[in-house]
N, C-alpha and C positions, 0 to 999 in steps of 0.2 A: 319378251314380256316387259312392258313399261309400267311400273307401279307408281309413277308420279300421279298424283290426283288431278283429275280434270279441272279446268277453270270453274265449271259449274259446281263441282264438289267443293272446291276451295271456298267459293262464295257461300255455299250452304253451311260449310263447317264454321265459317266466321259468324254467320247469322245464328246458327244453333248454339255455338259457344256463348255468344252474347246473351241469348235468351236464357241459357242455363245460369249464367252469372247474375242476370238481372232478376229472374223470376223463380228459378228452381232451388238453387243452393240456399237462398235466404229463407225459404219456407220449409226446409226439411223438419225443423222442430214443430212448426205449425201443422204439418201433415200428421205427425205422431199425435199431437195434441187433439186434433179433430177426431181421429180414430178413437182415442181414449174417451173423449166427450160423448161420442156416439155410443160407445160401449156402456158408459155410465147411464145413458138415457134409454138403454135397451134397444139401440138402433145400430148395432155393430155392422150390419150388412148394408147399411144405407150408403149410396154413392157419395163421395166426398165433394162438398161444395168448392173446396180449394181446387181440386182437379178440374171440375167443370168450368170454373172461372179461367183457369190457365188455358184450357182448350180454346176458348174464344180468342185469347191473345195469340196462341200458336197459329190458328187459322188466319188471323189478320196479318201475321208476320210471314205467311206463305210457307209455314213449316208443318204441313199437313199431308198425310198419306205418302210420306217420303219413301216408304218401303216398296210401293207397288212398281215392279220393274216394267220396262217398256213393253215386253212381249205379253205379260199378263194384262196390262192396261189395254193393249190392242185387242186381246181376246175378249175382254170384258165389255168393251165399248164405253168405259168410263176413264176419266183422265186421272193419272197419278202425278208424281213429280217428274216423270220422264227419265228416271235414273236406271242405270244398269246395276246388277248386283255388286260389281266392283265399286261403282260410284256411291252406292248406299252404305257399304260396309263401314267406312270411317265415321259416318253419321251415327250408325248403331253403336259404335264404340263410345262416342260422346254421350249418348243417351244412357248407356250402360253404367255410367259413373254414379247415377242415382237410380236405384232399382225400379221405382215407380214412375219415373219420368216418361217412359215410352208411351204410356197411355195418353199423356198430354198432347202428343203429336199424332195420335191414332196409329201408333206403330207397335202396339203391344201384342204379345202372344196370349191366347191362341187366335185372336182375331185376324192377325196378319196372314197366318197360314190358311185360315178358313176363307178369308177373302180371296186369296190366290186360288184356292181350290174351287170355289164357286165361279170365279172369273174364268178359269180354264175348262171346267168340266160341267158347269151348271147350264140348264136351259135358259133361254131368254126370259121366260116367265120367272124362274127362280132368281136370276140376276136382278130383275126389277124388284122382286119382293124382298130379297134378303141382302144382296150385295150393295145395292144403292144406299139403304139406311146404315149399313155397316161402314161404308166409305164416308158417309156423312157424320158418323159418330153418334147416331141417334139410338142404336141398339148395340148390345154386346152378344157374344156367341161362345159356344163351348165345343170341344172336340172329344168325343167319347169312343175310346178304343180299348184301353187297358182294362182287364178284368181281374177280380180277386181270386178266382178259382183256377186260373191257368197261368203259365209262364208267358206273359204277353209280349216279352221281347221277341218271341217268335209269333208274328202276326197270324200265321196259319193255325195257331192254337185257339184263336178266338171262337167262343161258343155261342154268342148271342145269335139267335135265329131270326131270320127275316123271311117269312113264308108268304108266297103270293096267294091272295084270295080275291079273285076277280080283278078289280081295278085298284086294289090296295095291297100294301105289304103289312103284315101283322108282325110286330117286333116284340120279342121276349128275351130278356137278358139282364145282367147286372154289370155295371161299369163302375170303376173308381178312378181316382186321380183325374177326374173330369174337370180340368181347370176352367174357371170362368162360370161354372154352373151356379155358383153361390151368389152371383151378382143379380139383383132384381131386374136389371136391364137385359139380362141374357134372354134373347128371344128365339134363338135357333141353335140346335145341336147338329153337328155332323156325326153320325153314328156309323160305326163299322160292325158288320155282322155277316153271318153266312146265309147266302141265298140258295146255295146248292152244295150240300156236304158231299155229294157224290162226284163232283167235278174234279178236274186235275187240281192238285194241292194248292197252287197259287191262283186258281180261278174260282175258288169257292166263295170268296169274300166280296161284299159290295159295300158302298157307302151311300147312305140315305140321309136326306135333310128331314129333321124331326123338330117341328116347332115346340118350344118349351112348355106351352100351355096345352099340349095334346093330352087328352085323358089317358091315364096309365103311366105318365112320366112323373116319378117321385124322387125328389132329392132326399136321400135317406139321412145323410150326415155330412159334416165338414171334417176333413182330415187335416191335422196340423203337420207341419214339416219341422221336426226338431224344435217344437214349441211354438212355431209361427203358423197362424192360420191364413195369412195373406188376405184378410178381410179388406174391402168388400168383394174381392175377386174370388178367392176360395178355390179349394181343390175338393171336389165332392164325390161321394158315392151316390150313384144314380140308378134307380130301378126302372126298367121298362117292362110293363106288364100289359100284354095284349094291346100294345100301342099301334094304332091304325093310321097309316099315312098313304096318300095317293102314290101310285106307281110312278107318276111324273116327278116325284121327289128324288128319284135315284140319280146319282151323279155318274155320268159317262156311260153306264150300262151295267147289267148284271155281270158279276165275276170280274169287275175291273177295280175292285177296292184295293188290292195289293199294288196295282200299278199306280193308282192315285196316291197311295201312301208314300211310295218312293218319290213321286214327283213333288208331293207336298213338303217332304222333309228336307229336301235339298236347300232351298232358300231359307227355311226356318233354322237350319243348323248354322248357316252363315250368320243370321241375325243373332242367335244365341251366343255363338263364339265371339263375335265382335263385342257384344255387350259384356261378356266375361272379360275380354281384354280391357275394356273400360273400367270394370270393377277392379281388376288387378292393377291397372295404372293408378287408380285412386288409392288403393291399399299401399302401393309403393310410395306414393307421395306422402301419405299419412305416416308411414314407417320412417321415412327420412326426416320429416319434421319432428316427430317424437324423439327419434334417436339423437337429433341435434340439440334438443331442448332439455333432456333429462340427464341427470348425473347419477352414476352408480359406481361404488368402489373408487371414488375419487376422480373420476373422469367421465366425460360425456359418453353415453351409450354408443354414439356414432364412432367413438375412438376404439371401441372393442373390435378386435379382429373378426369375431364371429358375425357381428352386425354388418361389417363391411362386406364380408363374403356373401351374406344373404342378400344384401342390396345389389351386389354385382350379379349374382345368380338370377335374381328377380328381373333385372334389366335384360339379361340375355334371354331368359325364358319368354318374357312378354314379347320382345321383338321377333323371336323365332315364330311364336304362335301367330303373331299378326301377319308376318310374311307368308306363312303357309295358308292362312285364311284368305288373304288377298289373292294368292295363286289359285285357290279353289274357286273364288268368285270370278276371276278372269276366265278360267276354263269353262265355267258354267255359261258365261256370257258368249264365249267363242263358239262352243259346240254343244251346250246343253248339260243337264244334270247327269245323264248316263256317262258322258265323256269324263266328267269330273268325279265319278262315284268314289274312286279310291282316295282322292284328295279330301272329299267331303267326309269320308270315314276317318281319315287321319286327323282332321281338325276337331272332329267330335271326341277323339281320344285325347288329343294334345291340350286343347283349350281349357276344359274343365279341370283336368289334373294340374295344369299350370296355375290356374286361378286359385285352386284349393291350397297349393303350396305357398304361393305368394301371400295370400290373405292370412294363412296360418303364421307365416313369419311376421307379418305386420301385427297380428294379435299378440304374438310373443313379445314384440318390442313395446307394446302398450301395457304389458303386465295385466293386472286385474281389470283395468279399464277396457281392455280388448274383449272381455267376455260379456260386457253389458252393452246397452243401447246408447251409451254416451257417445260412442263412435259407430259408424255404419258397418263395422267389420264382422261382427257375429252374424248379422243378417246376411251380409254378402257371402260369408262362408257357407251358410245354410243353402243359399241359392246355388252357389257353385257346386256344392256336393250333390244337390238334387239333379243337376244337369249331367251328372255321370250316369243317370238312369234315363232321363227324358230323351226322347228321340232315339232310344235304343241304348242299352248299357255298353260300357267299355268293351266287355268281352266279345259282344257280337261284332263290333266294329273291328276289333283286333283280329278276329277270325277272318273277316272279309278281306282285310289288308294282307294277312298272311297267305291266304289262298291265291290272291292276285299276284303276290310276289313269287310264290312257288310255281305258278304257271309258266313263268319265264324260263324255268330250268327243267321243266318236265318234258320228256321226249316220248314219242309213241314207240312202244316195243316193236321190233322187227319181227315179222311172221317167220316161223320156222321153215 
């Protein structure tokens, strides 16, 4: 395994870092200010003009759809950046340093996962109708899987029903934590539900494309995450009441929803984990600067042994998480998601926990300032903590890792 970045990646890293320095970091305050101005005007869920202007600059700079890997691009018939998962990973890390910046490059969740899903599993008609405008950044999307009434970390628990009625499916169910559904540009939902409750346990679920303006689709409320509502993106509770869509809107086929979910989450976890590493890197940078500039009990905080230990531990944890994520990316590129499933599960456990710890240490070094929005740490911590649930909770991934490890030592009992 060679983890040196390719010349293409190094070139894009330099361009992306320059873009961040020139256009993203200088407007972090303006981003907050526009949201507050929209809120005061009763337009909290209005798309930000600042973001839309930056998108034009990103496209002009050739920093657009960087996430779309070569195999998905080939399947979709549309052109991405031509990167592998391993080549994209360090770019996701750079974008992760500012939580909202991924949208500027059309590389934000859940759109990236939805675009890959439609690219791999959608019909040509659905690719033309939904994938093309998503890749062009003209619309946004949502992914509706989690439900309030069941433990949705086990996807087989999903209760939303999708019943065939002639040439249509009729959908009934309630979803929540449907990220992206609050955005007025959200035009399409990918919805997971049960088409055949009597089928084998992992063949009951299907995924269907549901246009947001379909009668019966109701956004019930916005859910905040530890006080943040992530407007204008949002995490919504959505009700589907007798929602009727054509059978042609199904992805891959009936009973293939669980299979799609596994394929969708592999690249998404790589993206999330590398963005978390970017957040942790920025937290460590802020911690070091703060520790070097503040004096407590007669000496700089940086001279305190406990601070030095935390800085050292943070550096070790970040680098270990990065190497494990790059290994998972490389394995996905070499042999596919299934081959890398154990490594994907491991990074999903390691990266969010690492980021939570490093950001927490950085908050501690900032004292009271670490708890407010004068620094990006409190918001970053909320995001990192959330990702210990998103794409499956820690416990599910640990169980999968343990079972895989135990199989190495299990022997078949000899018959008497």
